[in-house]
All heavy atoms as an XYZ file, in Angstrom:
992
protein
N      75.134    117.621     77.211
C      75.981    117.930     76.080
C      75.088    118.091     74.851
O      74.468    117.145     74.417
C      76.985    116.786     75.883
C      77.884    116.978     74.708
S      79.163    115.713     74.550
C      78.243    114.369     73.837
N      75.023    119.299     74.341
C      74.186    119.616     73.186
C      75.090    119.934     72.002
O      75.729    120.983     71.959
C      73.281    120.793     73.514
C      72.406    121.235     72.376
C      71.209    120.348     72.240
C      70.234    120.982     71.261
N      69.620    120.032     70.404
N      75.165    119.004     71.052
C      75.996    119.188     69.861
C      75.116    119.698     68.735
O      74.033    119.168     68.487
C      76.688    117.874     69.464
C      77.674    117.473     70.558
C      77.390    118.021     68.115
C      78.342    116.146     70.344
N      75.597    120.732     68.057
C      74.858    121.325     66.941
C      75.682    121.166     65.674
O      76.859    121.554     65.642
C      74.570    122.817     67.209
C      73.716    122.948     68.469
C      73.894    123.459     66.008
C      73.589    124.358     68.991
N      75.068    120.606     64.642
C      75.732    120.416     63.358
C      75.207    121.456     62.378
O      74.001    121.646     62.252
C      75.465    119.003     62.795
C      76.075    117.954     63.713
C      76.023    118.871     61.386
C      75.753    116.541     63.319
N      76.136    122.115     61.700
C      75.784    123.077     60.658
C      76.039    122.411     59.315
O      77.182    122.307     58.871
C      76.624    124.353     60.811
C      76.288    125.399     59.773
O      75.531    125.154     58.837
N      76.868    126.571     59.932
N      74.959    121.939     58.678
C      75.095    121.223     57.410
C      75.552    122.111     56.267
O      76.035    121.619     55.246
C      73.780    120.525     57.042
C      73.484    119.369     57.960
O      74.358    118.570     58.259
N      72.252    119.276     58.431
N      75.401    123.422     56.404
C      75.825    124.325     55.337
C      77.275    124.790     55.521
O      77.804    125.514     54.688
C      74.891    125.530     55.254
O      74.925    126.257     56.454
N      77.914    124.352     56.595
C      79.302    124.731     56.868
C      80.248    123.969     55.952
O      79.978    122.835     55.544
C      79.650    124.417     58.324
O      81.023    124.617     58.563
N      81.366    124.609     55.645
C      82.407    123.948     54.848
C      83.238    122.994     55.712
O      84.003    122.195     55.190
C      83.330    124.997     54.214
C      82.632    125.925     53.238
S      81.890    125.065     51.843
C      83.349    124.648     50.921
N      83.062    123.060     57.030
C      83.785    122.184     57.952
C      83.073    120.832     57.988
O      81.858    120.764     58.191
C      83.825    122.808     59.372
C      84.531    121.885     60.353
C      84.479    124.176     59.332
N      83.819    119.737     57.775
C      83.192    118.411     57.808
C      82.475    118.159     59.139
O      82.902    118.657     60.185
C      84.371    117.449     57.639
C      85.448    118.251     57.008
C      85.256    119.663     57.491
N      81.410    117.365     59.084
C      80.593    117.084     60.262
C      81.434    116.518     61.404
O      81.308    116.948     62.548
C      79.426    116.135     59.914
C      78.416    116.869     59.038
C      78.762    115.585     61.159
C      77.314    115.989     58.483
N      82.308    115.559     61.095
C      83.084    114.948     62.187
C      83.971    115.980     62.866
O      84.152    115.945     64.079
C      83.869    113.723     61.703
C      85.269    113.992     61.224
C      86.346    113.903     62.087
C      85.529    114.349     59.904
C      87.632    114.162     61.666
C      86.803    114.604     59.468
C      87.853    114.501     60.353
O      89.126    114.763     59.937
N      84.517    116.951     62.108
C      85.343    117.995     62.717
C      84.510    118.921     63.588
O      84.960    119.353     64.656
C      86.063    118.816     61.648
C      87.264    118.120     61.050
C      88.014    119.010     60.074
O      88.043    120.247     60.269
O      88.574    118.460     59.112
N      83.298    119.225     63.140
C      82.412    120.080     63.939
C      82.149    119.432     65.293
O      82.193    120.097     66.337
C      81.077    120.307     63.221
C      81.163    121.157     61.983
C      79.792    121.338     61.345
O      78.816    121.620     62.028
N      79.733    121.173     60.033
N      81.889    118.134     65.275
C      81.559    117.420     66.510
C      82.787    117.298     67.411
O      82.707    117.539     68.621
C      80.930    116.049     66.190
C      79.605    116.281     65.449
C      80.724    115.224     67.459
C      78.997    115.051     64.839
N      83.941    116.952     66.825
C      85.181    116.856     67.607
C      85.475    118.194     68.270
O      85.792    118.259     69.469
C      86.365    116.404     66.712
C      87.698    116.648     67.397
C      86.234    114.935     66.343
N      85.367    119.283     67.508
C      85.635    120.618     68.056
C      84.698    120.953     69.213
O      85.123    121.513     70.225
C      85.517    121.689     66.970
C      86.652    121.629     65.955
O      87.681    120.960     66.230
O      86.502    122.244     64.883
N      83.426    120.587     69.078
C      82.466    120.888     70.138
C      82.735    120.055     71.386
O      82.658    120.565     72.511
C      81.038    120.671     69.638
C      80.622    121.737     68.632
C      79.219    121.531     68.122
O      78.275    121.515     68.905
N      79.074    121.391     66.803
N      83.076    118.790     71.206
C      83.368    117.941     72.370
C      84.621    118.452     73.082
O      84.659    118.530     74.312
C      83.496    116.456     71.966
C      82.113    115.918     71.547
C      84.072    115.627     73.122
C      82.123    114.507     70.996
N      85.649    118.836     72.317
C      86.853    119.408     72.927
C      86.494    120.669     73.714
O      86.993    120.880     74.819
C      87.890    119.762     71.853
C      88.605    118.583     71.274
C      89.597    119.104     70.242
C      90.337    118.033     69.537
N      91.262    118.594     68.521
N      85.627    121.488     73.141
C      85.215    122.713     73.828
C      84.500    122.374     75.135
O      84.743    123.002     76.165
C      84.299    123.533     72.922
C      83.825    124.819     73.554
C      82.890    125.574     72.636
C      82.280    126.755     73.341
N      81.182    127.349     72.584
N      83.622    121.370     75.112
C      82.918    120.957     76.328
C      83.901    120.488     77.397
O      83.708    120.736     78.588
C      81.908    119.852     76.035
C      80.767    120.264     75.143
C      80.226    119.364     74.238
C      80.223    121.538     75.184
C      79.170    119.722     73.412
C      79.172    121.910     74.367
C      78.637    121.000     73.478
N      84.971    119.805     76.979
C      85.979    119.336     77.922
C      86.761    120.523     78.471
O      86.979    120.636     79.681
C      86.915    118.296     77.256
C      86.123    117.015     76.939
C      88.120    117.989     78.155
C      86.862    116.007     76.070
N      87.175    121.442     77.585
C      87.959    122.607     78.017
C      87.186    123.497     78.974
O      87.742    124.036     79.924
C      88.405    123.431     76.800
C      89.561    122.849     76.046
C      90.167    123.855     75.084
N      89.223    124.425     74.159
C      88.955    123.951     72.952
N      89.572    122.879     72.520
N      88.090    124.536     72.162
N      85.887    123.651     78.726
C      85.086    124.544     79.565
C      84.571    123.858     80.829
O      83.971    124.513     81.680
C      83.883    125.109     78.779
O      83.047    124.026     78.360
C      84.341    125.927     77.584
N      84.769    122.556     80.936
C      84.327    121.838     82.126
C      82.899    121.325     82.033
O      82.391    120.725     82.979
N      82.241    121.547     80.885
C      80.886    121.008     80.723
C      80.929    119.479     80.724
O      80.002    118.827     81.192
C      80.259    121.526     79.427
C      78.802    121.171     79.285
C      78.130    121.860     78.113
O      78.529    122.970     77.740
O      77.183    121.262     77.572
N      82.016    118.924     80.196
C      82.279    117.489     80.305
C      83.438    117.326     81.280
O      84.505    117.895     81.086
C      82.659    116.886     78.953
C      81.525    116.602     77.981
C      82.073    116.151     76.638
C      80.588    115.542     78.538
N      83.211    116.571     82.333
C      84.202    116.401     83.389
C      85.019    115.129     83.181
O      84.584    114.204     82.500
C      83.493    116.313     84.747
C      82.726    117.559     85.136
C      83.647    118.702     85.489
O      84.660    118.509     86.152
N      83.305    119.895     85.047
N      86.163    115.089     83.816
C      87.025    113.918     83.809
C      86.230    112.678     84.232
O      85.430    112.737     85.165
C      88.167    114.166     84.788
C      89.220    113.115     84.824
C      90.345    113.500     85.772
O      90.777    114.669     85.751
O      90.780    112.620     86.534
N      86.407    111.582     83.520
C      85.767    110.279     83.752
C      84.280    110.254     83.398
O      83.613    109.241     83.615
C      85.960    109.794     85.191
C      87.413    109.563     85.513
O      88.166    109.057     84.685
N      87.828    109.951     86.695
N      83.747    111.343     82.866
C      82.343    111.352     82.443
C      82.203    110.564     81.145
O      83.017    110.688     80.229
C      81.869    112.789     82.239
C      80.376    112.907     82.012
C      79.905    114.361     82.016
O      80.609    115.234     82.555
O      78.820    114.597     81.474
N      81.144    109.766     81.066
C      80.938    108.926     79.890
C      80.261    109.723     78.776
O      79.297    110.462     79.010
C      80.087    107.710     80.232
C      79.961    106.727     79.079
C      79.284    105.432     79.487
O      78.717    105.330     80.564
N      79.352    104.443     78.616
N      80.783    109.564     77.550
C      80.157    110.159     76.376
C      79.033    109.243     75.917
O      79.016    108.051     76.239
C      81.187    110.317     75.252
C      82.380    111.228     75.532
C      83.302    111.276     74.305
C      81.946    112.616     75.895
N      78.083    109.775     75.148
C      77.022    108.914     74.623
C      77.626    107.796     73.771
O      78.687    107.982     73.171
C      76.181    109.859     73.753
C      76.550    111.236     74.185
C      77.937    111.171     74.726
N      76.940    106.672     73.717
C      77.436    105.580     72.879
C      77.429    106.018     71.419
O      76.753    106.985     71.046
C      76.558    104.339     73.050
O      75.302    104.553     72.425
N      78.179    105.305     70.608
C      78.251    105.623     69.180
C      76.859    105.575     68.565
O      76.449    106.484     67.840
C      79.220    104.665     68.460
C      80.653    104.963     68.909
C      79.081    104.764     66.945
C      81.685    103.972     68.430
N      76.110    104.533     68.869
C      74.752    104.409     68.308
C      73.838    105.531     68.775
O      73.079    106.101     68.003
C      74.136    103.060     68.692
C      74.575    101.949     67.811
C      73.713    100.722     68.036
N      74.540     99.564     67.777
C      74.632     98.512     68.550
N      73.912     98.426     69.636
N      75.408     97.511     68.225
N      73.892    105.826     70.058
C      73.030    106.877     70.611
C      73.319    108.219     69.957
O      72.397    108.918     69.527
C      73.230    106.988     72.139
O      72.892    105.738     72.743
C      72.373    108.094     72.726
N      74.594    108.588     69.854
C      74.950    109.877     69.268
C      74.623    109.918     67.778
O      74.141    110.938     67.280
C      76.430    110.193     69.505
C      76.861    111.611     69.188
C      76.044    112.643     69.971
C      78.345    111.805     69.475
N      74.835    108.814     67.082
C      74.524    108.803     65.643
C      73.026    108.961     65.409
O      72.599    109.676     64.502
C      75.052    107.545     64.961
O      74.358    106.396     65.368
N      72.204    108.337     66.248
C      70.747    108.501     66.127
C      70.319    109.912     66.486
O      69.498    110.516     65.805
C      70.015    107.498     67.026
C      70.023    106.087     66.499
C      69.288    105.158     67.435
C      69.389    103.715     66.958
N      68.727    102.787     67.866
N      70.881    110.444     67.564
C      70.529    111.778     68.025
C      70.859    112.842     66.979
O      70.075    113.761     66.746
C      71.286    112.070     69.326
C      70.979    113.403     69.959
C      71.788    113.608     71.230
O      71.755    112.717     72.106
O      72.451    114.651     71.335
N      72.026    112.692     66.337
C      72.467    113.682     65.358
C      72.060    113.334     63.924
O      72.319    114.109     63.003
C      73.995    113.842     65.431
C      74.545    114.333     66.765
C      76.069    114.353     66.744
C      73.991    115.714     67.109
N      71.459    112.136     63.770
C      71.031    111.655     62.449
C      72.195    111.604     61.468
O      72.127    112.125     60.352
C      69.893    112.519     61.905
C      68.659    112.465     62.779
C      67.541    113.320     62.239
C      66.323    113.163     63.083
N      65.971    114.240     63.928
N      73.290    110.997     61.939
C      74.472    110.807     61.106
C      74.917    109.352     61.212
O      74.435    108.607     62.066
C      75.636    111.741     61.513
C      76.067    111.481     62.956
C      75.262    113.209     61.304
C      77.309    112.237     63.381
N      75.857    108.961     60.368
C      76.357    107.597     60.344
C      77.111    107.252     61.624
O      77.850    108.078     62.173
C      77.290    107.434     59.141
O      78.049    106.256     59.249
N      76.932    106.019     62.070
C      77.674    105.541     63.239
C      79.174    105.530     62.938
O      79.993    105.739     63.835
C      77.205    104.147     63.633
N      79.547    105.327     61.675
C      80.956    105.356     61.290
C      81.563    106.745     61.499
O      82.721    106.878     61.874
C      81.128    104.919     59.834
C      80.797    103.452     59.546
C      80.864    103.171     58.052
C      81.732    102.531     60.305
N      80.763    107.782     61.263
C      81.227    109.154     61.486
C      81.501    109.372     62.967
O      82.532    109.932     63.348
C      80.198    110.178     60.967
O      79.987    109.966     59.573
C      80.657    111.597     61.196
N      80.596    108.919     63.817
C      80.779    109.062     65.265
C      81.999    108.265     65.717
O      82.807    108.749     66.517
C      79.514    108.622     66.033
C      79.750    108.676     67.535
C      78.325    109.477     65.650
N      82.155    107.067     65.193
C      83.330    106.246     65.547
C      84.609    106.980     65.166
O      85.569    107.013     65.942
C      83.273    104.894     64.840
C      84.545    104.082     64.978
C      84.295    102.740     65.559
C      85.525    101.877     65.679
N      86.614    102.401     66.471
N      84.616    107.599     63.988
C      85.786    108.364     63.535
C      86.081    109.508     64.512
O      87.233    109.750     64.861
C      85.522    108.908     62.129
C      86.671    109.654     61.515
C      86.288    110.092     60.099
C      87.401    110.829     59.409
N      87.048    111.249     58.045
N      85.039    110.186     64.964
C      85.202    111.291     65.933
C      85.797    110.777     67.227
O      86.746    111.365     67.753
C      83.834    111.912     66.266
C      83.115    112.503     65.107
C      81.613    112.545     65.348
O      81.155    112.309     66.477
O      80.906    112.839     64.384
N      85.225    109.706     67.757
C      85.681    109.170     69.032
C      87.131    108.681     68.926
O      87.914    108.882     69.846
C      84.753    108.058     69.508
C      83.477    108.544     70.164
C      83.040    109.862     70.042
C      82.684    107.691     70.914
C      81.878    110.305     70.645
C      81.522    108.116     71.529
C      81.120    109.423     71.389
O      79.967    109.857     71.996
N      87.475    108.047     67.797
C      88.854    107.591     67.589
C      89.810    108.787     67.570
O      90.886    108.741     68.159
C      88.980    106.801     66.283
C      88.326    105.429     66.351
O      87.990    104.967     67.461
O      88.137    104.823     65.273
N      89.390    109.848     66.897
C      90.216    111.066     66.802
C      90.431    111.673     68.189
O      91.556    112.051     68.537
C      89.546    112.071     65.863
C      90.362    113.275     65.576
N      91.356    113.292     64.630
C      90.359    114.511     66.133
C      91.923    114.488     64.608
N      91.330    115.248     65.511
N      89.374    111.773     68.973
C      89.475    112.320     70.332
C      90.404    111.470     71.199
O      91.173    111.996     72.006
C      88.094    112.422     70.979
C      87.190    113.523     70.436
C      85.746    113.291     70.874
C      87.666    114.896     70.875
N      90.340    110.167     71.013
C      91.197    109.276     71.801
C      92.660    109.423     71.372
O      93.555    109.475     72.222
C      90.745    107.826     71.662
C      91.479    106.891     72.580
C      90.806    105.550     72.747
O      89.859    105.229     72.014
O      91.251    104.810     73.637
N      92.900    109.538     70.052
C      94.263    109.718     69.555
C      94.894    110.984     70.121
O      96.097    111.019     70.385
C      94.272    109.799     68.027
C      94.041    108.489     67.334
C      93.836    108.650     65.835
O      94.137    109.735     65.285
O      93.360    107.683     65.218
N      94.083    112.021     70.319
C      94.590    113.287     70.836
C      94.637    113.322     72.363
O      95.055    114.321     72.939
C      93.744    114.440     70.307
C      93.942    114.668     68.820
C      93.318    115.963     68.343
O      92.626    116.648     69.123
O      93.545    116.293     67.180
N      94.178    112.251     73.012
C      94.275    112.167     74.461
C      93.115    112.761     75.236
O      93.175    112.859     76.453
N      92.044    113.144     74.533
C      90.910    113.753     75.225
C      89.968    112.708     75.828
O      89.269    113.002     76.789
C      90.121    114.660     74.273
C      90.786    115.978     74.035
C      91.671    116.147     72.991
C      90.550    117.056     74.877
C      92.302    117.358     72.783
C      91.168    118.272     74.683
C      92.057    118.422     73.621
N      89.922    111.532     75.227
C      89.027    110.488     75.726
C      89.784    109.166     75.820
O      90.881    109.017     75.283
C      87.810    110.285     74.789
O      88.273    109.877     73.499
C      86.969    111.541     74.686
N      89.145    108.242     76.490
C      89.664    106.879     76.563
C      88.467    105.943     76.389
O      87.392    106.198     76.925
C      90.406    106.621     77.883
C      91.084    105.254     77.860
C      89.505    106.783     79.080
C      92.126    105.065     78.927
N      88.655    104.896     75.609
C      87.579    103.943     75.367
C      87.885    102.649     76.108
O      88.982    102.111     76.003
C      87.421    103.663     73.853
O      87.138    104.901     73.194
C      86.295    102.678     73.589
N      86.905    102.189     76.856
C      87.008    100.923     77.567
C      86.123     99.943     76.808
O      84.903    100.128     76.738
C      86.546    101.060     79.039
C      86.635     99.718     79.745
C      87.343    102.128     79.760
N      86.747     98.932     76.210
C      86.011     97.984     75.374
C      84.824     97.384     76.136
O      84.962     96.901     77.248
C      86.944     96.861     74.891
C      86.292     95.935     73.917
N      85.917     96.332     72.663
C      85.935     94.640     74.030
C      85.355     95.314     72.041
N      85.366     94.266     72.859
N      83.655     97.488     75.541
C      82.446     96.940     76.130
C      81.769     97.852     77.146
O      80.679     97.554     77.623
N      82.426     98.954     77.495
C      81.850     99.851     78.503
C      81.534    101.238     77.960
O      80.589    101.873     78.390
C      82.779     99.969     79.704
C      82.902     98.672     80.461
C      83.400     98.899     81.847
C      83.442     97.563     82.567
N      83.338     97.693     83.977
N      82.375    101.749     77.056
C      82.101    103.059     76.485
C      83.317    103.957     76.412
O      84.439    103.548     76.699
N      83.053    105.194     76.034
C      84.099    106.204     75.882
C      83.937    107.241     76.984
O      82.836    107.729     77.224
C      84.007    106.870     74.487
O      84.153    105.849     73.489
C      85.083    107.913     74.297
N      85.044    107.566     77.633
C      85.027    108.455     78.780
C      86.003    109.615     78.564
O      87.008    109.465     77.858
C      85.456    107.706     80.055
C      84.538    106.576     80.403
C      84.682    105.320     79.818
C      83.492    106.760     81.304
C      83.822    104.283     80.128
C      82.623    105.728     81.625
C      82.798    104.482     81.030
O      81.948    103.457     81.322
N      85.718    110.740     79.218
C      86.640    111.868     79.192
C      87.886    111.453     79.965
O      87.790    110.979     81.095
C      86.004    113.133     79.819
C      87.020    114.266     79.887
C      84.775    113.557     79.032
N      89.024    111.609     79.331
C      90.298    111.206     79.918
C      90.767    112.237     80.944
O      90.309    113.378     80.942
C      91.338    111.080     78.799
C      92.545    110.258     79.184
O      92.619    109.708     80.272
N      93.497    110.162     78.275
N      91.682    111.812     81.799
C      92.347    112.758     82.673
C      93.103    113.711     81.764
O      93.930    113.278     80.973
C      93.337    112.040     83.608
O      92.610    111.069     84.360
C      94.026    113.008     84.532
N      92.771    114.981     81.847
C      93.325    115.944     80.907
C      94.648    116.488     81.424
O      94.745    116.996     82.538
C      92.334    117.097     80.646
C      91.028    116.555     80.065
C      92.940    118.137     79.722
C      91.166    115.837     78.752
N      95.643    116.385     80.573
C      96.941    116.965     80.845
C      96.811    118.471     80.667
O      96.439    118.940     79.594
C      97.944    116.374     79.840
C      99.323    116.957     79.955
O      99.520    118.012     80.535
N     100.284    116.262     79.370
N      97.093    119.264     81.690
C      96.941    120.718     81.579
C      97.743    121.319     80.418
O      97.308    122.262     79.788
C      97.456    121.242     82.920
C      97.405    120.089     83.846
C      97.536    118.852     83.017
N      98.913    120.728     80.122
C      99.724    121.227     79.009
C      99.027    120.974     77.680
O      99.051    121.820     76.788
C     101.102    120.578     79.033
C     101.949    121.003     80.215
C     103.215    120.182     80.362
O     103.573    119.444     79.425
O     103.847    120.293     81.421
N      98.397    119.804     77.532
C      97.652    119.486     76.316
C      96.476    120.436     76.163
O      96.217    120.952     75.077
C      97.153    118.032     76.364
C      96.217    117.592     75.243
C      96.958    117.570     73.912
C      95.640    116.220     75.549
N      95.796    120.684     77.248
C      94.656    121.582     77.238
C      95.088    122.990     76.837
O      94.461    123.628     75.988
C      93.989    121.600     78.616
C      92.671    122.319     78.734
C      91.637    121.758     77.793
C      92.175    122.239     80.167
N      96.190    123.470     77.406
C      96.705    124.798     77.081
C      97.104    124.866     75.608
O      96.825    125.853     74.930
C      97.892    125.138     77.980
C      98.529    126.507     77.757
C      97.512    127.627     77.988
C      99.731    126.681     78.665
N      97.717    123.822     75.110
C      98.130    123.796     73.698
C      96.911    123.859     72.782
O      96.914    124.559     71.769
C      98.957    122.529     73.412
C      99.655    122.543     72.079
C     100.618    123.712     71.907
O     101.291    124.114     72.866
O     100.685    124.240     70.780
N      95.852    123.141     73.130
C      94.614    123.185     72.344
C      94.022    124.587     72.360
O      93.544    125.084     71.345
C      93.588    122.184     72.895
C      93.766    120.785     72.382
C      93.537    120.661     70.894
O      92.562    121.212     70.352
O      94.358    120.002     70.242
N      94.034    125.222     73.515
C      93.490    126.573     73.622
C      94.316    127.554     72.804
O      93.775    128.440     72.142
C      93.421    126.998     75.093
C      92.362    126.227     75.850
C      92.436    126.432     77.354
O      93.504    126.612     77.919
N      91.284    126.387     78.003
N      95.638    127.397     72.812
C      96.503    128.260     72.007
C      96.223    128.064     70.523
O      96.192    129.030     69.756
C      97.975    127.958     72.297
C      98.482    128.504     73.607
C      99.948    128.160     73.781
C     100.505    128.655     75.083
N     101.936    128.279     75.247
N      96.016    126.821     70.123
C      95.725    126.519     68.724
C      94.415    127.182     68.291
O      94.323    127.753     67.212
C      95.656    124.993     68.529
C      95.624    124.556     67.087
C      95.907    123.072     66.949
C      94.702    122.253     67.251
N      94.866    120.819     67.005
N      93.422    127.136     69.161
C      92.138    127.765     68.864
C      92.289    129.284     68.761
O      91.739    129.915     67.852
C      91.125    127.410     69.955
C      89.723    127.902     69.667
C      88.744    127.479     70.751
O      88.811    126.317     71.193
O      87.915    128.317     71.136
N      93.051    129.871     69.672
C      93.295    131.313     69.644
C      94.046    131.710     68.381
O      93.730    132.719     67.744
C      94.073    131.744     70.890
C      94.472    133.212     70.962
C      93.241    134.116     70.952
C      95.310    133.469     72.206
N      95.032    130.913     68.010
C      95.807    131.190     66.795
C      94.899    131.209     65.564
O      95.019    132.094     64.720
C      96.896    130.122     66.636
C      97.812    130.360     65.463
C      98.896    129.296     65.364
O      99.343    128.770     66.399
O      99.299    129.004     64.227
N      93.983    130.268     65.493
C      93.035    130.218     64.373
C      92.179    131.476     64.345
O      91.980    132.080     63.287
C      92.140    128.969     64.492
O      92.978    127.805     64.464
C      91.139    128.888     63.358
N      91.686    131.892     65.506
C      90.859    133.097     65.579
C      91.648    134.341     65.182
O      91.135    135.217     64.478
C      90.278    133.270     66.984
C      89.243    132.216     67.340
O      88.746    131.538     66.419
O      88.939    132.072     68.535
N      92.900    134.424     65.634
C      93.734    135.577     65.290
C      94.029    135.609     63.786
O      94.025    136.678     63.177
C      95.029    135.568     66.095
C      94.890    135.876     67.584
C      96.215    135.637     68.315
C      94.407    137.294     67.800
N      94.283    134.446     63.206
C      94.523    134.380     61.760
C      93.308    134.890     60.985
O      93.453    135.639     60.010
C      94.860    132.954     61.325
C      96.258    132.524     61.697
C      96.538    131.071     61.360
O      95.618    130.336     60.922
O      97.692    130.652     61.538
N      92.125    134.497     61.435
C      90.900    134.962     60.773
C      90.765    136.478     60.884
O      90.392    137.151     59.919
C      89.668    134.284     61.387
C      89.516    132.836     61.019
C      88.303    132.236     61.708
C      88.203    130.751     61.482
N      87.098    130.150     62.234
N      91.071    137.014     62.069
C      90.967    138.457     62.270
C      91.966    139.205     61.379
O      91.626    140.234     60.781
C      91.191    138.807     63.738
N      93.185    138.697     61.276
C      94.202    139.332     60.431
C      93.772    139.289     58.966
O      93.874    140.291     58.245
C      95.579    138.661     60.636
C      96.105    138.981     62.037
C      96.575    139.092     59.552
C      97.294    138.146     62.458
N      93.272    138.149     58.522
C      92.805    138.024     57.142
C      91.663    138.997     56.859
O      91.631    139.635     55.805
C      92.363    136.586     56.851
C      93.509    135.610     56.789
C      93.046    134.157     56.729
O      91.854    133.862     56.751
N      94.005    133.241     56.652
N      90.767    139.136     57.803
C      89.651    140.066     57.638
C      90.164    141.502     57.534
O      89.716    142.278     56.691
C      88.654    139.938     58.791
C      87.440    140.811     58.643
C      86.435    140.571     59.751
C      85.186    141.393     59.540
N      84.183    141.117     60.565
N      91.108    141.859     58.408
C      91.695    143.196     58.366
C      92.353    143.477     57.029
O      92.180    144.555     56.445
N      93.097    142.512     56.541
C      93.765    142.682     55.241
C      92.754    142.812     54.112
O      92.959    143.612     53.195
C      94.714    141.519     54.986
C      95.953    141.570     55.859
C      96.836    140.371     55.652
N      98.072    140.481     56.425
C      98.872    139.452     56.681
N      98.564    138.245     56.233
N      99.966    139.640     57.395
N      91.674    142.035     54.173
C      90.624    142.138     53.135
C      89.981    143.517     53.144
O      89.541    144.008     52.115
C      89.545    141.070     53.344
C      89.916    139.700     52.845
C      88.710    138.766     52.779
N      87.902    138.734     53.986
C      88.089    137.903     55.009
N      89.067    137.030     54.985
N      87.292    137.935     56.057
N      89.942    144.126     54.320
C      89.353    145.463     54.455
C      90.355    146.564     54.114
O      90.024    147.748     54.182
C      88.830    145.671     55.876
S      87.440    144.618     56.295
N      91.577    146.176     53.778
C      92.578    147.153     53.391
C      93.344    147.770     54.541
O      94.005    148.797     54.379
N      93.266    147.152     55.712
C      93.987    147.671     56.877
C      95.426    147.142     56.821
O      95.653    145.952     56.607
C      93.296    147.240     58.186
C      91.858    147.774     58.218
C      94.082    147.704     59.399
C      91.020    147.234     59.354
N      96.384    148.031     57.002
C      97.796    147.631     56.924
C      98.171    146.739     58.106
O      97.540    146.793     59.168
C      98.699    148.867     56.908
O      98.715    149.474     58.187
N      99.236    145.957     57.903
C      99.717    145.092     58.984
C     100.130    145.920     60.200
O      99.910    145.521     61.339
C     100.894    144.239     58.507
C     100.462    143.096     57.596
O      99.241    142.912     57.388
O     101.350    142.379     57.091
N     100.717    147.079     59.946
C     101.135    147.953     61.045
C      99.923    148.427     61.859
O      99.959    148.452     63.088
C     101.924    149.145     60.501
C     102.742    149.858     61.549
C     103.730    148.955     62.296
O     104.425    148.142     61.661
O     103.773    149.060     63.535
N      98.836    148.782     61.162
C      97.618    149.203     61.859
C      96.986    148.036     62.621
O      96.454    148.218     63.719
C      96.608    149.797     60.876
C      96.983    151.201     60.421
O      97.860    151.820     61.067
O      96.399    151.672     59.428
N      97.066    146.845     62.048
C      96.540    145.660     62.729
C      97.332    145.413     64.016
O      96.757    145.159     65.074
C      96.567    144.412     61.804
C      95.560    144.575     60.655
C      96.279    143.137     62.600
C      95.656    143.497     59.584
N      98.667    145.516     63.933
C      99.517    145.343     65.121
C      99.182    146.390     66.183
O      99.068    146.068     67.368
C     100.996    145.460     64.744
C     101.548    144.287     63.996
C     103.012    144.538     63.635
C     103.516    143.476     62.701
N     104.890    143.752     62.225
N      99.025    147.645     65.742
C      98.697    148.714     66.688
C      97.363    148.456     67.372
O      97.225    148.643     68.585
C      98.643    150.063     65.968
O      99.904    150.389     65.452
N      96.383    148.008     66.595
C      95.066    147.709     67.150
C      95.158    146.554     68.154
O      94.572    146.606     69.233
C      94.093    147.377     66.017
C      92.652    147.094     66.405
C      92.047    148.292     67.142
C      91.829    146.783     65.171
N      95.931    145.539     67.795
C      96.107    144.400     68.681
C      96.743    144.833     70.008
O      96.283    144.454     71.080
C      96.975    143.325     67.985
C      97.177    142.097     68.813
C      96.165    141.156     68.974
C      98.398    141.846     69.433
C      96.337    140.024     69.731
C      98.585    140.716     70.196
C      97.559    139.800     70.348
N      97.781    145.654     69.928
C      98.445    146.142     71.142
C      97.510    146.997     71.979
O      97.511    146.910     73.211
C      99.707    146.916     70.769
C     100.818    146.013     70.252
C     102.004    146.761     69.673
O     101.989    148.015     69.680
O     102.934    146.090     69.219
N      96.695    147.806     71.318
C      95.728    148.638     72.027
C      94.715    147.779     72.781
O      94.382    148.046     73.947
C      95.009    149.559     71.023
C      94.012    150.551     71.591
C      94.726    151.582     72.451
C      93.264    151.248     70.474
N      94.253    146.729     72.124
C      93.295    145.816     72.758
C      93.943    145.095     73.939
O      93.325    144.930     74.992
C      92.724    144.820     71.720
C      91.838    145.557     70.714
C      91.951    143.701     72.413
C      91.445    144.724     69.502
N      95.201    144.680     73.782
C      95.907    144.011     74.881
C      96.046    144.906     76.099
O      95.947    144.436     77.230
C      97.304    143.560     74.427
C      97.399    142.243     73.682
C      98.829    142.005     73.217
C      96.919    141.088     74.522
N      96.269    146.184     75.866
C      96.408    147.130     76.977
C      95.076    147.315     77.697
O      95.052    147.621     78.875
C      96.920    148.472     76.471
C      98.344    148.425     76.008
C      98.796    149.697     75.324
O      98.024    150.686     75.312
O      99.916    149.724     74.783
N      93.976    147.098     76.944
C      92.618    147.147     77.359
C      92.219    147.898     78.513
O      91.439    147.991     79.270
């Protein structure tokens, strides 16, 4: 698991890491029951506060992606396929919103954006 932090990004560090870990789970790079690095290990590796890593791990657990066993570590949870699909839809929605905003900034009408989208879907 190779996490990359972009310090010049407007996205907070903990969100960058949470997003990357979710992506690793969705793509199968992190498998069910696989142990994540300890809070200390990840904080040293990424040169960030252990509190930031704890916040990330807590967030992942709240969303059902991981489970923490006290004294043993944090593990990838059994993933509910519906939860996984919902996360993927949310990611796609964000990407589509960015594309629409870009089209509008370029002066492309909503009708032309819809036509382009339909053309791409027909692919």
